[in-house]
N, C-alpha and C positions, 0 to 999 in steps of 0.2 A: 547161660547166655541170657534168656528171659528179657530180650532187649525191648525197649519202648521208644517211640519217636515222639519228641517234644512237639507241642502244638502252639508255642509261642515263640517270639523272636529269640530271647536269650534269658537265662536264669538271672543274669545281672540285673535285667530290667525288672524282674519280679522282686528281687531284693530291694531295689531302690523304691518301689511302690510300697512294699511292706514297711519300710523304714519310716514312711510318712504317715502310716496308719496308726491308730490308737493302739496303745501297748496292751498286751495280754499277759497276765501272770504266768511265770514258768521259771524253771531253773536255768540260769544263764549257761550258754553253751558256746563252744567255739571249735577250732580244729587245730591239729598239730601239723607241723611240716618238719623237714629234716633239720632245720635250724633250732627246733625246740620250742618255737613260738606257739603259744596256746591262747585261746580266748579272743582271738582276733578274726575279723572277717577278711578273707583273702580275696585278691582281685580276680576277675574273670579268668578262668584257665586258658592258657595259650600254648604251653610247651609240654604238656603231660608230666607235671610234677607228681611226686608220690606224697600222699597226705593221709591223715585219718580225720574223720569227722564224727563227733560224739553223737549228734542228733541222728545221723544215718544208723549207727550202731544201735542206739536206743530203740528206734522204730523197728529195725529188723529183729532185735532182741524180743520185743513184744510179739511179733509174728512167730518167732521161734518157739516161744512159750505156749502159744495158743493153738497152733495148727498141727495137724498130722503131717509127716514128712515121709512120703512113700515113693518119691521119684527115684529113678535108678541112680542118679547122681544127686544126692540130697541138697535141698535148698540150703541147709545149715550143717555146721560140722556135726558129724556123728557123736552122740552122747552130749550134745550142747545142753539140751533141756534138762537132763538129769544132773549135769554138772552144776548148772545155775541153781537148780532146786536144792541141791546139797549145800551150796554156798550160802543161800539164803537161810536155810534151816540152821545151819551152824552160826549164822550171824543173827539169828532170831529176827529176821526182816520179813515182813509181810506188807503187802500194799494192795491198793484197789485193783492192780492187775490180777492178783490171786483171787480177790473176792469176785471179780467180774468174768473170770475165765470161762465159766459155763455159758453165760449169754454171748460172749464174743465168739466162742467156738460154735455155738448153735447157729448163729447167722451165717457163718462161713460154710457150714454144712448145707444150708439152703441155697446160698449164693456163692458158689466156689470162685467166681470172678473176683471176689474181693481180694484174693491172694495177689492180684495184679497191683493192689495199692502198696505193695512192698517198694514200688518206685517212687512213691510220693516224696520222701525226704531228698531225693536227688535234684529236686527242683529248687531247693533252698540251701541257704548258706549257713543257718544256725537253727537251733531249737526254738529260739524266740521267733525267728522269721516264720518258721513252719506253724507254730502255734497261733501266731497272728493270723496267718492265712486260714487256718482251720476255724478260727473264731469268726472271721469275716464270712467264710462259707456257711457256717451254722446260722449266723444272723441274717444271711440273705436267703436262707431256706434253699440253697443251691441254685438260685436263679440269677444269672448274670445281668439280667435287666435291672436288678435291684442295685447294682453297683453305681457308685458316683462318678466313675470315669472308665475309660477303655482298658487301662491296665488291670484295675481291680476286677473288671468283668473277665478279663482273660484268666486271672487267678481262679476265680470262681468256676469258670468253664473247665479248667484243668481238673479241678477236684471233682466236679460233677461228672466228669468222665469215669472216675474211679468209684464214685458214690452216687449213682443216678437216682436211686429210689429213696423215699422217706425212710424206710427201715435201714438202708445203707448209710444214710446221713446220721441217723441215730447211732449206728454202729461206730462210724467215725468219731462222733463226739465222745462216745463212751471209751473208745480205744484211746484217744488223745488224753482224756482225763486219767485213764488207768496208767499209761506209760509216764505221764507227768509225775504221778505219785510214785511209781516204781523208780523213777529217776532219783527223786529226793531221798527215798528210803534205802535204796540199795545200788542202783545201777551206776550213778555218778561216781561214787567211791570206788566201785569195781573197776569202771572204765579208766579212771585216772591211774589207779594202780597198775593196770595192764599197760598203759601208755609208757609209764616209767620203766617197767620191766622190759618192754619190747622196743624201746627207743633205738637200741643198737640194731634190731632187725629192721626197723623202717629205714634206718640209714644204710644198711646193706642192700636192701631192695632198691633203694633210690640209686645207689652206686652201680649195681648191676644193670639196672634199667637205663639210666642216662648214659653210662659209659660204653655199654656193650649192646644191649638188645634193642633199645629204641633206635639207634642208628641203623641196625640191621633190619628193622621193620619199618623204617620211615618211609620207604617207597610204597609198600603196602598200605600204610596209614594214609599217605598223601593221595594215593590213587583210589582210595575208597572214601574219600571225604572225611577222614579222621585225622586230619593234620594236627590238631591241637585238642587239648582237654586235660583231664586230671584223672589220676588213678587214686582210689581210696582204699586203703587196707582196712578191712572190716572184721571185727572179732567174730561175729556169728557165722560168717559165710564159709561154705565149702567150695567145691569145684564149679558150682553154678554162680556166676557173677550176676551182677545187676547193671545194665548198661542204659544210659539215657543219651540219645542223640538229638542235639538241638542245632546242628550246623557244623560246617567244616572245622571250626576251632572251638566248639562249645560242647564237648562230649564229656560225659562222667561215667567212669567204669569203676565199680566197686567189686573188689576181689578179696580172696581170703587173706587173712593177716597170719603169716607164719609165726610159729612159736619160738623158733630158734634161728640164729643167723645161718646155721648149716642147712636150713630149710628154705632159705630165702627165695630160691628159684620157684617155689610153689606159686608165688605171686605172679611170676612171669608166665608160668603155665596157664593160669586162669586168664591172664590178659590175651594170650594167643587164643584160647578158647572163645573169648569174647569178641575179639575184633573181626572174626571170620563169618559173623552172622548173616550178613547180607548175601555173601557168596553161597552159603548153605541154603538159604531160602530160595534164591534164584535156582539153584541146581535141583532142589526138590520140587518146586512148582513147575518146573519144565519137564519133569519126568514122573509125575503121578496123574492118575486119572481122577475124574469126579467121584467114581466109586471108591478109590483110595481115600480120598479126603473125607467122604462120609464115614468111612470106617475108622478114621482116626489115624491112618498110616502116615499122612503128611506130618502131623505133629511129632509122631514117633520118629520119623526119618530126620526131621529137623533137630531133635534132641541128640540122637545118635551122631548125626551128621556134624554137629558143632564139635564134639569130642574128636571125631576122626579128622575133621578139617583143621583144628589146632595142631594136631600131630603132623598132618601134611604140610602146613605152613612151616612148622619148625624143621621138618626134614629138609626144606629148600633153603632156610636162611640161618638156622642154628641147630645143626644135626647133633651137636653135643648135648642138647637138652632133650632129645627124642626119648631115650630110655627112661629118664626121670619123669617126663610127662606121662608116658604110658603107665608107669608104676603108680604115679599120683592118682590118675583117674581110675585105675583098677582098684586101688585102696578106697577111693571114694565111693565106688559102686559096691564095695565089699565083695570083689571078685578075685579069685587067685591070679597071682602074677605069672606063674609058671617059669619055664626056662627061657621063653621068648616073649618079653613084655609087649612088643608091638603086635605079634600074632595074637597074644592073649587079648589085647585091646580090640582088635578086629572082631575076635569072636564074641566079646562081651557087648560090643556095640555094632551089630550087623547092619550092613546096607546093601541094597541092590547094586550090582556092579555098575549099572549105568549112572546111578547117583554118585557113587564114589568117584567114578571117572570124571563126571561133570564137575564135581567139586574140585578136583585136581586141575582140570582145565581152566575153571574160573580163577583159581589162585595164580595159575601160570600167566593168565592174561593180565591180571592185576600187577604181578611183579614184573611183566614185561613192558608195562607202560612207562611213559616218561616220568 
């Protein structure tokens, strides 16, 4: 889940401003959609198309290579870092990301909130747009008052929220420099190859989503102010998606990119996990004490609650996906499936009964709305 709420009007407005700004060097980047079009900026999302975006994957790839991944449902695919290291070794590819990994890791160890910067690429349409924004941010020293107009000030303010301290801004500069070099020396070629090999998978996910599961989930999406947006299939991600909400029709949800057409439903599972975030937070906040919050129980319940809530939602609108959903999240958590996957999921992601029941009621209320 790891959702974040946008603090500006629309991502399309950000892109318009960046297009007018001075260019920053970088490897050109684009997106792919079911028609196979790449290297083009897409219009603002309105109907939940399924796409992939290279700059999102590159940024997340950088995080996957530098941070420890110890959450129950990992941020990234199990074995992703080792797989990438092996590919790079066999390709004899090294980059500034490899050279700077120690410094980047050290700062995250001091300021763990930097992991929230995984959401940064979701504000932008391309690698060039993102690098321009980071260049503006660096030159302004993170001060929105140094901007020449309100829109640029908003861009700086967004990034300052993720990189508030001078050492954080230096980290952002070093990370951007590192992934730019990683992209030119290794990642762009890898990403392009994967898009070719998985094009049929993206098409199958799009077919399943548009023809079957979006219609079944549309009432839930409409009634939770998620009527429109886009789904991004992301190579590094596991069962924890990345969701940015910027208004009823301006949502971006990055989910796992399945390897085979037979696994296409995995992307739908993670979508279900992502779109229930608001209901989970409400249920948890209404049923924990200040002591629970101080002990970190609220965060633990939100993480477990998102997994359980995705299953509850599918039980109500797409019961044929329930068994697969439970198996997928048990594998993601490296827990045994057992003879009853749903029972095993409940055991692996325990919740107090009152929170579980509150989540179910919240979902019922949403589905019962107009």
